[in-house]
Every structure is written in C-alpha cells, then in structure tokens.
C-alpha positions as CSV (number, residue, x, y, z in Angstrom):
1,M,-37.0,5.9,-23.6
2,K,-36.7,2.4,-24.9
3,T,-33.6,0.4,-24.2
4,N,-31.7,-0.7,-27.3
5,K,-28.6,-2.7,-27.8
6,Y,-25.7,-0.3,-28.3
7,Q,-24.5,0.1,-31.9
8,K,-21.2,1.7,-32.6
9,R,-21.6,5.0,-34.4
10,F,-18.7,4.3,-36.8
11,Y,-19.7,7.3,-39.0
12,R,-18.5,9.6,-36.2
13,D,-15.0,8.8,-37.1
14,W,-15.6,10.5,-40.5
15,A,-16.8,13.8,-38.9
16,K,-14.1,16.4,-38.9
17,S,-13.9,20.1,-38.4
18,Q,-10.6,21.9,-37.7
19,D,-12.2,25.1,-36.4
20,L,-14.6,23.4,-33.9
21,R,-14.1,21.7,-30.5
22,L,-15.5,18.2,-30.0
23,A,-17.2,16.6,-27.0
24,R,-18.7,13.2,-26.8
25,I,-21.3,12.8,-24.1
26,A,-23.6,9.9,-23.1
27,V,-26.5,10.0,-20.7
28,K,-28.1,6.5,-20.6
29,E,-29.4,5.9,-24.1
30,T,-28.7,9.5,-25.2
31,D,-25.3,9.4,-27.0
32,L,-24.2,12.8,-28.4
33,Q,-21.4,14.1,-30.5
34,V,-21.2,17.9,-29.9
35,F,-19.1,20.3,-32.0
36,T,-18.9,23.9,-30.7
37,N,-16.7,27.0,-31.6
38,K,-15.4,27.2,-28.1
39,P,-15.0,24.5,-25.4
40,A,-18.4,23.3,-24.3
41,D,-19.3,23.0,-20.6
42,E,-19.8,19.2,-20.4
43,V,-21.3,19.3,-16.9
44,F,-23.9,21.8,-18.2
45,I,-24.7,19.6,-21.2
46,K,-25.2,16.5,-19.1
47,E,-27.4,18.5,-16.7
48,R,-29.6,19.7,-19.6
49,V,-29.8,16.2,-21.2
50,N,-30.8,14.7,-17.8
51,Y,-33.4,17.4,-17.4
52,Y,-35.0,16.7,-20.8
53,R,-34.9,13.0,-20.2
54,R,-36.6,13.4,-16.9
55,N,-39.3,15.5,-18.6
56,I,-39.9,12.7,-21.2
57,E,-39.6,9.8,-18.8
58,G,-41.8,11.5,-16.3
59,Y,-44.6,11.9,-18.9
60,I,-44.2,8.3,-19.9
61,A,-44.7,7.3,-16.3
62,K,-48.0,9.1,-16.4
63,D,-49.1,8.0,-19.8
64,R,-47.4,4.9,-21.2
65,R,-48.9,5.5,-24.6
66,F,-46.4,8.3,-25.1
67,L,-43.6,5.6,-25.4
68,T,-45.5,3.1,-27.5
69,A,-47.9,5.0,-29.7
70,L,-47.4,4.7,-33.5
71,K,-49.9,7.5,-34.2
72,P,-50.1,11.1,-32.9
73,L,-51.1,11.5,-29.3
74,E,-52.6,14.5,-27.5
75,V,-50.7,15.5,-24.4
76,E,-51.7,17.5,-21.3
77,L,-51.5,21.3,-21.4
78,S,-49.3,21.0,-18.3
79,A,-46.7,18.8,-20.1
80,A,-43.1,20.0,-20.4
81,P,-42.2,22.0,-23.5
82,I,-40.1,19.2,-25.0
83,V,-43.0,16.8,-24.6
84,K,-45.4,19.2,-26.3
85,R,-42.8,19.8,-29.1
86,M,-42.6,16.1,-29.8
87,A,-46.3,15.7,-29.8
88,Q,-46.8,18.6,-32.2
89,A,-44.1,17.2,-34.6
90,A,-45.7,13.8,-34.4
91,K,-49.1,15.2,-35.3
92,L,-47.7,17.0,-38.4
93,A,-46.0,13.9,-39.6
94,N,-48.7,11.4,-38.5
95,V,-46.4,9.2,-36.4
96,G,-45.9,8.4,-32.7
97,P,-44.3,11.1,-30.5
98,M,-41.2,9.1,-29.7
99,A,-40.3,9.3,-33.4
100,A,-39.2,12.9,-32.6
101,V,-37.2,12.2,-29.5
102,A,-33.6,12.3,-30.8
103,G,-34.2,15.5,-32.8
104,A,-36.0,17.1,-29.9
105,I,-33.2,16.5,-27.5
106,A,-30.6,17.7,-30.0
107,E,-32.6,20.9,-30.7
108,F,-33.4,21.8,-27.1
109,L,-29.8,21.3,-26.1
110,G,-28.6,23.2,-29.1
111,R,-30.8,26.2,-28.2
112,D,-29.4,26.1,-24.7
113,L,-25.9,26.3,-26.0
114,L,-26.9,29.2,-28.3
115,K,-28.1,31.1,-25.2
116,K,-24.7,30.4,-23.6
117,G,-23.0,32.3,-26.4
118,H,-21.9,29.6,-28.8
119,K,-22.0,30.8,-32.4
120,D,-21.3,27.4,-34.1
121,I,-23.0,24.3,-32.8
122,I,-23.4,20.8,-34.4
123,I,-25.2,18.2,-32.2
124,E,-25.5,14.7,-33.6
125,N,-27.8,12.4,-31.7
126,G,-28.0,9.0,-33.4
127,G,-27.8,10.4,-36.9
128,D,-30.2,13.3,-36.1
129,I,-28.5,16.7,-36.2
130,F,-29.1,20.2,-34.9
131,I,-26.9,22.8,-36.5
132,A,-26.2,26.5,-36.0
133,A,-23.4,27.9,-38.1
134,S,-21.6,31.2,-38.7
135,K,-20.4,29.9,-42.1
136,A,-21.3,27.3,-44.7
137,R,-20.9,23.7,-43.4
138,K,-20.8,20.4,-45.2
139,V,-22.9,17.5,-43.8
140,G,-22.4,13.9,-45.0
141,I,-25.3,11.5,-45.5
142,Y,-24.7,7.8,-44.8
143,A,-26.9,5.5,-46.9
144,G,-25.3,2.1,-46.2
145,K,-22.2,0.5,-47.7
146,S,-23.0,1.2,-51.3
147,K,-20.0,2.9,-53.0
148,I,-22.5,4.9,-55.1
149,W,-23.4,7.1,-52.2
150,N,-20.3,6.9,-50.0
151,R,-19.3,10.5,-50.6
152,L,-22.7,12.1,-50.6
153,S,-22.8,15.4,-48.8
154,I,-25.0,18.5,-48.7
155,Q,-24.0,22.1,-48.1
156,I,-25.8,24.1,-45.3
157,K,-25.7,27.9,-45.6
158,S,-25.3,29.8,-42.4
159,E,-28.4,31.9,-43.1
160,D,-30.5,28.7,-43.2
161,T,-29.5,27.8,-39.6
162,P,-30.5,26.9,-36.9
163,L,-31.6,23.8,-38.7
164,G,-32.5,20.2,-38.1
165,I,-31.1,17.6,-40.4
166,C,-32.5,14.2,-39.5
167,T,-32.1,10.8,-41.2
168,S,-34.2,7.6,-40.9
169,S,-33.4,4.2,-42.5
170,G,-35.2,0.9,-43.0
171,K,-31.9,-0.9,-43.1
172,I,-29.5,0.9,-40.7
173,G,-29.8,1.4,-36.9
174,H,-32.3,0.1,-34.3
175,S,-35.1,2.6,-34.8
176,L,-38.5,1.2,-35.9
177,S,-39.2,1.6,-39.6
178,F,-41.8,0.0,-41.8
179,G,-40.0,0.8,-45.0
180,L,-36.9,-0.3,-46.8
181,A,-35.2,3.0,-47.7
182,D,-31.4,3.1,-47.3
183,A,-31.8,6.7,-46.1
184,V,-34.4,9.4,-45.8
185,T,-33.0,12.8,-44.8
186,I,-35.3,15.7,-43.9
187,L,-34.4,19.4,-43.4
188,S,-36.5,21.6,-41.2
189,K,-36.0,24.6,-38.9
190,N,-37.8,22.4,-36.3
191,A,-35.5,19.4,-35.6
192,S,-38.2,17.6,-33.8
193,L,-40.3,17.8,-36.9
194,A,-37.4,16.7,-39.1
195,D,-36.9,13.6,-37.0
196,A,-40.6,12.7,-37.0
197,A,-41.0,13.4,-40.7
198,A,-37.9,11.3,-41.6
199,T,-39.6,8.3,-39.9
200,A,-42.9,9.0,-41.6
201,V,-41.4,9.3,-45.1
202,A,-39.1,6.3,-44.6
203,N,-42.2,4.2,-43.7
204,R,-43.5,4.9,-47.2
205,V,-40.5,3.7,-49.2
206,N,-40.3,0.0,-50.1
207,S,-39.2,0.2,-53.7
208,Q,-38.1,2.7,-56.4
209,S,-41.7,3.1,-57.4
210,D,-42.5,4.7,-54.0
211,L,-40.0,7.6,-54.4
212,Q,-42.1,10.2,-55.9
213,K,-45.1,9.6,-53.7
214,A,-42.9,9.7,-50.6
215,A,-41.3,12.9,-51.7
216,D,-44.7,14.4,-52.4
217,F,-45.8,13.4,-48.9
218,A,-42.7,15.1,-47.4
219,K,-43.4,18.3,-49.4
220,S,-47.0,18.3,-47.9
221,I,-45.7,18.6,-44.3
222,K,-45.7,22.2,-43.3
223,G,-42.3,23.2,-42.0
224,I,-40.2,20.9,-44.1
225,S,-37.6,22.7,-46.3
226,G,-35.9,19.8,-47.9
227,V,-35.9,16.0,-48.4
228,I,-33.5,13.4,-49.8
229,I,-34.7,9.8,-50.3
230,I,-32.3,6.9,-51.3
231,I,-33.2,3.3,-52.0
232,K,-30.5,1.1,-53.7
233,R,-29.2,3.0,-56.8
234,H,-32.0,5.5,-56.8
235,L,-32.2,9.0,-55.3
236,I,-34.9,11.7,-55.3
237,S,-34.6,15.2,-53.6
238,W,-36.6,18.3,-53.2
239,G,-36.3,21.7,-51.6
240,K,-33.3,23.5,-50.2
241,V,-30.9,20.7,-50.9
242,K,-27.4,21.5,-52.4
243,F,-25.2,18.5,-53.0
244,V,-21.4,19.0,-52.8
245,K,-18.3,16.9,-53.2
C-alpha cells in the first residue's frame, strides 16, 4: 500500500440514505464509508480490513513488483485469494495489480458482511463502491466542479447486485492516471475488475476524440456490464447504465 497525503472525501457529505445505518472506518490508508441495513459490527469490519491488508502487504514484502508494476503480474499459486483476485483483474484490464486494490477490499469486505446476514450493503472506498441491495438504489457520480454534471446519478436495480461501481479520474484524487478524463465509471459484478478497468479506461482518455475508442476498449473487457466516460462537456456511456435525476 503506498502512502498518500490524505484528501478529504467531501463527496461523502452528499451521501444519504434514511433506511441504512452509517459507519465510517479507517485502517491506515484504507478509509471506508459503510452503509448497512442493520448496525454493522465495526470491530469485525476492522479485523477483516486488517486481514486483507496483511494479505496484500505480506505479498508485497515477498515481491515488491506487486506494489509498483504498471502491467499485469503473475502471482504465486499460494497467494491469498484477494491477491489472486487483484492479479486476475489486472490481467483482464492490462494494468498493474494495485489498480484493483480499493475495489478488492470493498468487495471482499462486502461479501463478508453478506455472510453475516446483511441484506443491504454499500461500501465506498475512495470512490470505489461495492453494493448489494434489496431495492433500487441511486448512486451519484462526481466528475469535478462542473455544474453540467453536478447532479449526475445512475439507478442500480437490486437484481443487478452485488455489483462493483468504480470510478477513476485524471484530475481528481491521488491515484496514478495517464489520462485527463474527469471521470470514468465502470460497472461489473467483480468490483476488483471494475476498479482495474476504470484505471485502464481513464488512461486512454486525453480529449473528446478518445471517447469512442475508450468506450470500445471497456466493452472489450470480459465481465464489464457498463461504462460512463466524462471529459469536460462530453459524456459517452454503454451497457446497463440508467441515468436518473
């Protein structure tokens, strides 16, 4: 896990749900906002996050390339499931495995909470989301300060969950990006893949003329169910994306 200067997640102040309970939990660089239909066991959540972080950090200690690689990396057969999941997602998206870390932790934790009996779960990890829902939910997309997109949201049907909804940007946040997209949002049943693919697609967007090629690339990744790409005043989308007010 690389150390980054903390950036206030101001968009969390906009997240509201009257029927869900909220917990905010931080373990080192992993800073989570967790919504659940019943009070979550925060001790359990911290234990699981620490466990997954130890898995990842332990593998990095054996192979430093896992932290720094910008291309897919083969991992040992004995590697922890979360490490393998990140490596598999990176291979599909053609990026380094750490491009999948936020989505992977959100997804693995989310599935732990499902096993504990939670029916509704939304875990946001630095803009990357794992969601399981018993009814339709609305998820906002932040694409910078432009007033054009400041109320942009998508509807997620319960039957499409569990689902990963991950966003990458060349202008917002501290994550490494080689593009200039205001936002690239990817939907996938595999949140690790959604995270890795969001990075890969964002890397391909430097101007409006890149939109169609970037969307076509996203469509070519097996396991992706939807994509939204925004740069300045321009937006392109594909797949199971329903915009709502």
